[in-house]
C-alpha positions in Angstrom: -45.2 -42.2 -9.2 -42.7 -39.2 -9.2 -39.0 -39.2 -8.9 -36.7 -39.2 -5.9 -33.7 -36.8 -5.5 -30.8 -38.4 -3.6 -28.3 -36.0 -2.2 -25.1 -37.4 -0.6 -21.4 -36.5 -1.0 -20.4 -40.2 -1.0 -20.9 -41.6 -4.5 -21.2 -45.2 -3.3 -24.0 -44.3 -0.9 -26.1 -42.4 -3.4 -25.7 -45.0 -6.1 -26.5 -47.8 -3.7 -29.7 -46.1 -2.6 -30.5 -45.3 -6.3 -30.0 -49.0 -7.3 -32.3 -50.2 -4.5 -35.0 -47.7 -5.5 -34.8 -48.5 -9.2 -35.3 -52.2 -8.4 -38.5 -51.1 -6.6 -39.7 -49.2 -9.7 -38.8 -45.7 -8.7 -37.0 -43.1 -10.8 -34.1 -41.3 -9.2 -31.9 -38.3 -9.7 -28.5 -37.9 -7.9 -26.6 -34.9 -6.5 -23.2 -34.9 -4.8 -23.2 -31.4 -3.3 -25.5 -28.5 -2.5 -25.0 -26.8 -5.8 -26.1 -29.9 -7.8 -29.0 -30.4 -5.3 -30.4 -26.9 -5.7 -29.9 -27.0 -9.5 -32.0 -30.2 -9.6 -34.7 -28.6 -7.3 -34.9 -25.5 -9.5 -35.1 -27.6 -12.6 -38.1 -29.6 -11.3 -39.2 -30.4 -7.8 -39.0 -34.1 -7.0 -41.7 -36.1 -5.3 -39.2 -36.9 -2.4 -35.7 -35.9 -1.3 -33.2 -38.1 0.5 -30.7 -35.8 2.1 -27.4 -36.3 3.9 -26.7 -33.9 6.7 -23.0 -33.4 6.0 -21.9 -32.5 2.5 -18.2 -32.0 1.9 -17.1 -29.1 -0.4 -20.5 -27.5 -0.4 -21.7 -24.0 0.3 -24.8 -25.3 2.1 -25.1 -28.1 4.6 -28.1 -30.4 4.8 -30.0 -28.1 7.3 -29.6 -25.2 4.9 -30.9 -27.2 2.0 -33.8 -28.5 4.1 -34.8 -24.9 5.1 -34.7 -23.9 1.4 -36.9 -26.8 0.4 -39.4 -26.3 3.2 -39.6 -22.6 2.2 -39.9 -22.9 -1.6 -41.3 -26.5 -2.1 -43.2 -27.3 1.1 -45.0 -30.3 -0.5 -41.7 -32.2 -1.0 -41.0 -34.5 1.9 -37.3 -34.7 3.0 -35.8 -37.8 4.6 -32.5 -37.1 6.4 -29.8 -39.7 6.4 -27.1 -39.3 9.1 -23.9 -41.0 10.1 -23.2 -42.2 13.7 -22.8 -39.3 16.0 -25.1 -36.9 14.0 -28.3 -38.1 15.6 -28.9 -34.9 17.6 -28.5 -32.9 14.4 -30.9 -35.2 12.6 -33.5 -34.7 15.4 -33.0 -31.0 15.0 -33.7 -31.4 11.3 -37.0 -33.1 12.1 -38.0 -30.0 14.1 -37.1 -28.0 11.0 -39.7 -29.9 9.0 -37.9 -33.1 7.8 -40.2 -36.0 7.3 -38.0 -38.6 9.0 -34.3 -39.6 9.5 -32.4 -42.8 9.0 -29.0 -43.5 10.6 -26.1 -44.9 8.6 -25.4 -47.7 8.0 -29.1 -48.2 7.2 -31.2 -51.3 7.0 -32.6 -51.7 3.5 -36.0 -52.9 4.8 -36.3 -49.9 7.2 -35.2 -47.5 4.4 -38.0 -48.9 2.1 -40.6 -48.6 4.7 -39.8 -44.9 5.4 -39.5 -44.1 1.7 -42.9 -45.8 0.9 -44.6 -43.8 3.6 -42.9 -40.6 2.5 -44.0 -41.2 -1.1 -47.5 -41.7 0.0 -47.3 -38.4 2.0 -46.0 -36.7 -1.2 -48.8 -38.1 -3.2 -51.4 -36.8 -0.8 -49.8 -33.4 -0.6 -49.8 -33.1 -4.4 -53.5 -34.2 -4.5 -54.4 -31.7 -1.8 -52.5 -28.9 -3.6 -54.3 -29.8 -6.8 -57.7 -29.7 -5.1 -56.8 -26.3 -3.5 -55.8 -25.0 -6.9 -58.9 -26.3 -8.6 -61.7 -23.8 -8.5 -65.3 -24.4 -9.4 -65.6 -20.9 -10.8 -66.1 -21.1 -14.5 -63.4 -19.9 -16.9 -65.7 -19.9 -19.9 -65.8 -16.8 -21.9 -69.2 -16.4 -23.5 -70.1 -14.1 -26.3 -69.8 -13.2 -29.9 -70.5 -9.5 -30.1 -67.9 -7.1 -31.5 -67.1 -5.7 -28.0 -66.6 -9.3 -26.7 -64.5 -10.3 -29.6 -62.2 -7.3 -29.0 -61.9 -8.3 -25.4 -61.1 -11.9 -26.3 -58.5 -10.8 -28.8 -56.7 -8.7 -26.2 -56.8 -11.5 -23.6 -55.4 -14.0 -26.0 -52.4 -11.8 -26.6 -51.4 -11.8 -23.0 -51.9 -15.5 -22.1 -48.4 -16.7 -23.0 -46.4 -13.9 -21.4 -45.7 -13.1 -17.7 -46.7 -9.4 -18.2 -48.8 -7.8 -15.5 -52.4 -7.1 -16.6 -54.8 -4.4 -15.3 -58.4 -5.3 -16.0 -60.8 -2.3 -15.7 -64.5 -2.1 -16.0 -67.7 -1.8 -14.0 -68.7 -4.1 -11.1 -70.1 -7.4 -12.3 -68.7 -7.1 -15.9 -66.6 -10.3 -15.5 -63.1 -9.1 -14.7 -62.3 -12.1 -12.5 -63.6 -14.5 -15.2 -61.2 -12.8 -17.6 -58.4 -13.2 -15.2 -59.2 -16.9 -14.6 -59.4 -17.3 -18.4 -55.9 -15.9 -18.8 -54.7 -18.3 -16.1 -56.4 -21.3 -17.7 -54.8 -20.5 -21.1 -51.3 -19.7 -19.8 -48.3 -21.8 -19.1 -49.1 -21.4 -15.4 -52.4 -23.2 -15.7 -51.1 -26.1 -13.6 -50.3 -23.6 -10.8 -52.6 -21.9 -8.3 -54.9 -19.0 -9.0 -55.1 -17.0 -5.7 -57.6 -14.1 -5.3 -56.8 -11.2 -3.0 -60.1 -9.4 -2.2 -58.5 -6.0 -1.4 -61.8 -4.5 -0.4 -62.8 -7.3 2.1 -59.5 -7.7 4.0 -59.2 -5.5 7.1 -56.3 -3.0 6.5 -54.6 -4.1 9.8 -54.7 -7.7 8.6 -53.7 -7.1 5.0 -49.9 -7.7 5.4 -50.4 -10.8 7.4 -52.9 -12.1 4.9 -50.5 -11.4 2.0 -47.1 -12.3 3.5 -48.0 -14.9 6.1 -46.8 -15.2 9.7 -44.1 -17.0 11.7 -44.3 -17.5 15.4 -42.8 -19.9 18.0 -46.2 -21.2 19.0 -48.0 -21.5 15.7 -45.0 -22.1 13.4 -45.2 -21.0 9.7 -48.5 -19.8 8.3 -48.1 -19.1 4.6 -49.8 -16.0 3.2 -51.5 -15.5 -0.1 -48.4 -14.6 -2.0 -46.7 -17.8 -0.9 -49.8 -19.8 -1.8 -49.6 -18.3 -5.3 -46.1 -19.5 -5.9 -45.8 -20.9 -9.4 -49.1 -19.5 -10.5 -51.1 -16.2 -10.6 -52.2 -13.8 -7.9 -55.2 -11.7 -8.7 -55.5 -8.4 -6.8 -59.3 -7.8 -7.0 -60.2 -4.1 -6.5 -56.5 -3.2 -6.1 -57.5 0.5 -5.4 -58.7 -0.6 -2.0 -55.2 -1.8 -0.9 -53.8 0.2 2.0 -51.1 2.6 1.1 -48.6 1.0 3.6 -49.1 -2.4 2.0 -48.8 -0.9 -1.5 -45.2 0.0 -0.9 -44.4 -3.5 0.3 -46.1 -5.1 -2.7 -44.0 -2.8 -4.9 -40.9 -4.3 -3.3 -42.2 -7.8 -3.9 -42.8 -7.1 -7.6 -39.2 -5.8 -7.8 -37.4 -8.6 -5.8 -39.8 -11.5 -6.1 -39.2 -12.2 -2.4 -40.4 -11.0 1.0 -40.4 -11.8 4.7 -43.3 -13.2 6.6 -44.7 -11.2 9.5 -42.5 -12.1 12.5 -40.0 -14.0 10.4 -36.4 -13.4 9.5 -35.9 -15.5 6.4 -36.6 -14.3 2.9 -39.3 -16.2 1.0 -38.8 -16.4 -2.7 -41.8 -16.5 -5.0 -42.4 -17.0 -8.7 -45.8 -15.6 -9.6 -47.6 -13.5 -12.2 -49.8 -10.5 -11.1 -53.2 -9.6 -12.6 -55.2 -6.8 -11.0 -58.6 -5.3 -11.4 -60.3 -2.1 -10.6 -63.7 -0.3 -11.1 -62.2 3.0 -10.3 -60.0 5.5 -12.2 -56.6 4.6 -10.9 -55.0 7.7 -12.5 -57.4 9.8 -10.4 -56.5 7.8 -7.3 -52.8 8.5 -8.0 -53.6 12.2 -8.4 -55.4 12.4 -5.0 -52.6 10.5 -3.3 -54.6 7.3 -2.4 -52.6 5.1 -4.8 -48.9 4.9 -5.3 -47.8 6.1 -8.7 -44.9 3.6 -8.9 -47.2 0.7 -8.1 -49.7 1.9 -10.7 -47.1 1.8 -13.4 -45.8 -1.6 -12.3 -49.3 -3.1 -12.4 -50.7 -1.3 -15.4 -48.2 -2.9 -17.9 -51.1 -4.2 -20.1 -54.4 -2.4 -19.5 -57.5 -4.2 -20.8 -61.0 -2.8 -20.5 -63.8 -5.3 -19.8 -67.0 -3.9 -21.4 -70.3 -3.4 -19.5 -73.2 -5.7 -20.4 -74.9 -2.7 -22.0 -72.1 -2.5 -24.5 -72.6 -6.2 -25.5 -76.3 -6.7 -25.5 -76.1 -9.1 -28.4 -74.4 -11.6 -26.0 -77.4 -11.7 -23.6 -79.2 -14.7 -25.2 -76.0 -16.7 -25.3 -75.1 -15.8 -21.7 -78.6 -16.8 -20.5 -78.5 -20.1 -22.3 -75.1 -20.8 -20.6 -76.3 -19.9 -17.2 -79.4 -22.1 -17.6 -77.1 -25.0 -18.4 -74.9 -24.3 -15.4 -77.8 -24.1 -13.0 -79.2 -27.3 -14.4 -75.9 -29.1 -13.7 -75.1 -27.6 -10.3 -78.6 -27.2 -8.8 -80.9 -29.4 -10.9 -82.9 -26.4 -12.1 -85.0 -26.9 -15.2 -83.6 -26.5 -18.7 -85.7 -23.8 -20.3 -85.5 -21.6 -23.4 -86.1 -17.9 -23.8 -89.1 -16.7 -25.7 -88.5 -14.1 -28.4 -90.4 -11.5 -26.2 -88.1 -12.4 -23.3 -85.0 -11.9 -25.4 -86.2 -8.5 -26.6 -87.0 -7.5 -23.0 -83.6 -8.6 -21.7 -81.8 -6.8 -24.4 -83.6 -3.5 -23.8 -83.2 -3.5 -20.0 -80.7 -1.5 -18.1 -78.1 -3.7 -16.4 -76.3 -1.7 -13.7 -75.0 -5.0 -12.2 -73.9 -6.3 -15.6 -73.3 -10.0 -16.1 -73.5 -10.8 -12.4 -76.9 -9.2 -12.3 -78.0 -11.1 -15.4 -76.9 -14.4 -13.8 -78.7 -13.7 -10.6 -81.9 -12.9 -12.5 -81.7 -16.2 -14.5 -81.3 -18.1 -11.2 -84.3 -16.4 -9.7 -86.5 -17.0 -12.8 -85.6 -20.7 -12.8 -86.3 -21.1 -9.1 -89.7 -19.3 -9.2 -90.8 -20.4 -12.6 -92.4 -23.6 -13.9 -90.7 -26.8 -14.7 -90.7 -26.4 -18.5 -91.8 -24.3 -21.4 -90.3 -21.0 -22.7 -89.4 -18.2 -20.3 -91.9 -15.4 -21.0 -91.2 -11.7 -20.8 -93.8 -11.5 -17.9 -91.4 -13.7 -15.8 -88.6 -11.2 -16.0 -88.3 -9.6 -12.5 -89.7 -6.0 -12.5 -90.9 -6.3 -16.1 -94.2 -8.2 -15.8 -97.0 -7.0 -18.1 -99.4 -7.3 -15.2 -97.6 -4.6 -13.2 -98.4 -1.1 -14.4 -96.0 0.4 -11.9 -93.0 -1.9 -12.6 -89.5 -0.6 -12.8 -88.2 0.5 -16.3 -90.5 -1.5 -18.4 -88.6 -0.1 -21.4 -85.7 2.3 -21.6 -87.3 5.7 -22.3 -86.1 9.1 -21.1 -88.3 12.0 -20.0 -92.0 12.1 -19.4 -94.0 11.5 -22.5 -97.2 12.3 -20.8 -96.3 16.0 -20.5 -95.6 16.4 -24.2 -97.8 17.1 -27.2 -98.5 14.1 -29.4 -96.0 15.1 -32.2 -93.1 15.7 -29.8 -93.9 12.6 -27.7 -94.1 10.4 -30.8 -90.7 11.8 -32.1 -89.1 11.3 -28.7 -90.5 7.8 -28.4 -89.3 6.8 -31.9 -85.9 8.2 -31.2 -85.5 6.4 -27.9 -87.0 3.2 -29.3 -84.7 3.1 -32.3 -81.7 4.1 -30.1 -82.5 1.1 -27.9 -83.0 -1.3 -30.8 -79.8 -0.3 -32.6 -77.7 -0.7 -29.4 -79.5 -4.0 -28.7 -78.3 -5.3 -32.1 -74.8 -3.9 -31.7 -75.3 -1.2 -34.4 -76.4 -3.8 -37.0 -78.8 -1.7 -39.2 -80.1 -4.8 -41.2 -81.0 -6.7 -38.0 -82.6 -3.6 -36.5 -84.6 -3.0 -39.6 -85.8 -6.6 -39.7 -86.9 -6.5 -36.0 -88.7 -3.2 -36.2 -90.4 -4.1 -39.5 -88.9 -1.5 -41.8 -86.9 -1.5 -45.0 -83.2 -0.8 -44.5 -83.4 2.4 -46.6 -86.5 3.6 -44.8 -84.8 3.1 -41.5 -81.8 5.1 -42.6 -84.2 8.0 -43.6 -86.0 7.7 -40.3 -82.7 7.8 -38.3 -81.6 10.9 -40.3 -84.9 12.7 -39.7 -84.5 12.0 -35.9 -80.9 13.1 -35.8 -79.8 9.6 -34.8 -76.3 8.6 -35.8 -74.3 5.4 -35.3 -70.7 5.5 -34.2 -68.0 2.9 -33.4 -66.6 2.7 -29.8 -64.6 0.0 -28.0 -65.1 -2.6 -30.7 -68.8 -2.2 -31.0 -71.3 0.2 -32.5 -73.6 2.5 -30.7 -76.4 4.8 -31.6 -76.4 8.4 -30.4 -78.5 11.6 -31.0 -76.7 13.9 -33.3 -75.9 17.5 -32.1 -78.0 20.1 -33.8 -75.6 21.7 -36.3 -76.7 24.7 -38.4 -75.7 24.2 -42.0 -74.1 27.0 -43.9 -76.4 28.5 -46.4 
């Protein structure tokens, strides 16, 4: 049901109201001055506040407290109680955003009607806030490859802190999913997750979008920073943020407060910042398009999100997950990948990364049949019937222009490079797939100058440099 905070400098009044509410099944908290009231608000916001206009021996009067509550806890309704002669002030309080006012001495029945209505308003506001905060975007982290496990380990280390995180990686690799996963596992999971699409907001509207606006005609319009209060704000593609806005964000990170556009009051916020970028921010700092101070503030914990080509082992698991998602959300058929389709997907280039893979799965399910395994011929651009399809396999150079021996050596090298990277550097699995003994594969790799090396938590095959051995 939520509790009710009663603020009145007269002990008899606040205890009388408390007793009445307790008899009706409500939980109450009491405050006799502004300091106690603000301490209770900061400890935990109530479902409703009953507030006296005049508070003796207090640094703030009821109007000041009302302004503070409306600024920092806009979902909490405030009922003003006022003695005779204070009606004009109470009416002014309504204009400041109070839910209602009751004149002392009050009628108990009238008091309960107003409180019941206010509590219903409070409940609806909390439900609406919860719905706004709830996002249908998945927070599932799917994968088991070495590169993915390294990423997951790094993300787990930052979930319980308030440290600022910078997620870097190519477009479509899953940086926003990683940020949402941090939010879901953190102590701010009950708060909002607000995305700032730095690249899509017009530069001249960026400050209004972030800080909100105040005007006589339209009142208060909270910005994205204010909406993220108590949760996480995610600056997607932060390198695209205008330079002028960067300096103001730097101030917000320092002070945790700001002014709305057109406003005079400072707005206090409690939020955690996660950013993402596909660009080299150090290079952006060097060329003057990104503020060095802001870079250092945001880049407290840098985490690299690997490209899909660096975690090919995860492709079958990702496809299975996407198929299940599309079945639940769109009613598309539950289908399995054939072995040939798995091999094809794991050897394709993925410039669009996980996002491209997801879009491809949706297309196959929409255009394909109602059941049966997904064949390699259904993969867009990879059909066996199309001799001119794009990148049927990953091979470099033109084999048709080479003599047979050189073409065969080049093919074997590229083929084995592809398969080793497909299986994350696992020689045993590669040998099993290509149909060779492990020792024979090692000899073949050595003869082709192919070496395996560890990078970013996974293994990769590369062509060895030609090194002339000393005699």
